[in-house]
N, C-alpha and C positions, 0 to 999 in steps of 0.2 A: 563447766568452770564459772566463779564467782566472778561479778563485776571487778570485784577487791584484791580477786587470785588476778586477774589479766590487767589489771593497773600495777600489781607487785611485780609482776614477769615485764612489764613495759619500762619497768624502772629499772628489772638487771640489763635489760636489753640496751638500755641507754648508757648504762655503767660499761657492758661490753663493750660498744661502740666509742667511748670516751680511752678504754684500757687501747682497743684496737690504733685508735689516734697517738697516744703513748707510744707503744710499738715502733708504730711508723716513723717518730721522728728520733728514736732511740734508738732503733735497728734497721730503719729503713722499708720493713715488710710488716705487716702487721701476721693478726694470729693465723690466716688463712696455711693451711700447708703443715704447720706445728701440729706440736703434740695437742693444742687445745682446740684443738676442731672440732670436737663434742658440744664447745660452746653455741655452735650454729645449731646444735639440734634445739635449741629454745624457740629459734625462728618457726620451726615448723610445728611446734606446739603451738605457738602463739596462730600460726596460719591455721591449723587444724580446727584453732576453737573461734576463729573469727567467723563474721556471718560469711555464708556460703557465694554471696556474690565476689567474694575476694579472690575465689580457686575456684568456681564454676564457670565462669563468665567469658572463658577465652584467657591467651596468653598475657595481654595486657593487664590483667585484673590480679596477677601474681606481682607485678611490678607496682601499680597502684598499692597494693597492701603494704608493699614495704617502702613506699614513699610517703605514706601515712604513717609508717611506724616508726618514721625515721624524722618525722615532721618537729622538731624541737622549739616551731614556733608557737606549737600547742602543748598543752601539759598533759601529762599521762594518763589523768582524767578525761580529757576530752578525746584523745587517741582513743584510747577503751571506748567509748561510747561510740565513736564514727565505725570505730573496725568491728564491734561487734552487734553493734544495730546495722551495719551496711547503710550509713548514711550518706557517703559518699558512694556512688556505683558505678563500676564498668559498662557500660552498654556499647558494645561496637568502639566507636571511635571517640566516640562521648564520654564527658566526666558530669 
């Protein structure tokens, strides 16, 4: 996957999160458990294409991946750099 594709998917992920917040405000629940569960497949694609340190270094690594993916203080480009290159790694209990 190219970096540009990864950035585009992060932007889609951000849009899904915004939709989820809208669903929660409007209906009291997000898309989880409904007909839109297929949207969550995006996260699997992003994780499989991220640096292996985010899914091969123990159970905390995947949480770090999601924390970085959803960190809106960083641009989609910055998050793509981090997630593709493994710039922030999970090593046991240390970040």
